[in-house]
C-alpha positions in Angstrom: 24.9 -92.2 6.3 27.1 -95.2 7.5 25.5 -98.0 9.4 25.8 -97.8 13.2 28.4 -100.6 13.5 30.8 -99.0 11.0 33.2 -96.3 12.0 34.4 -93.8 9.5 38.1 -93.2 9.4 39.4 -89.7 9.0 42.4 -89.6 6.7 44.8 -86.7 7.2 46.1 -86.5 3.6 48.5 -83.7 4.4 50.0 -85.8 7.1 50.4 -88.8 4.7 51.9 -86.6 2.0 54.4 -85.1 4.6 55.4 -88.6 5.8 55.9 -89.8 2.2 58.0 -86.7 1.4 60.1 -87.1 4.5 60.6 -90.9 4.0 61.6 -90.2 0.4 64.2 -87.7 1.5 65.7 -90.1 4.0 65.7 -93.0 1.4 67.4 -90.8 -1.2 70.1 -89.7 1.4 70.7 -93.3 2.3 71.0 -94.4 -1.3 73.5 -91.6 -2.0 75.5 -92.6 1.0 75.5 -96.3 -0.2 76.5 -95.2 -3.8 79.3 -93.1 -2.4 80.6 -95.9 -0.2 80.5 -98.3 -3.1 82.4 -96.0 -5.4 85.0 -95.3 -2.7 85.5 -99.1 -2.0 85.6 -99.9 -5.7 88.3 -97.2 -6.2 90.2 -98.5 -3.2 90.1 -102.1 -4.5 91.2 -101.1 -8.0 94.1 -99.1 -6.7 95.2 -102.0 -4.5 95.1 -104.6 -7.2 98.1 -104.9 -9.5 97.3 -103.8 -13.0 96.5 -106.9 -15.1 96.3 -110.6 -14.2 99.6 -111.5 -15.7 101.6 -110.5 -12.6 100.0 -113.2 -10.5 102.0 -116.4 -10.3 100.1 -119.5 -11.5 98.8 -121.8 -8.8 100.9 -124.8 -8.1 99.9 -127.9 -10.0 98.8 -131.0 -8.1 100.5 -134.2 -8.7 98.7 -137.3 -8.0 
């Protein structure tokens, strides 16, 4: 029996498991959305860049 000044906490394990499950589903969906966006932006960046670095003109040289 607990002492009079201590209060026992009731833990709803099913509620905690449900919250963990729901948060994991949301985090997985957010991660998939981030990965898809990253892949889309990478593809867009690569298609916008000229193939190879040789097509870039060299930067002007400073004299001084």
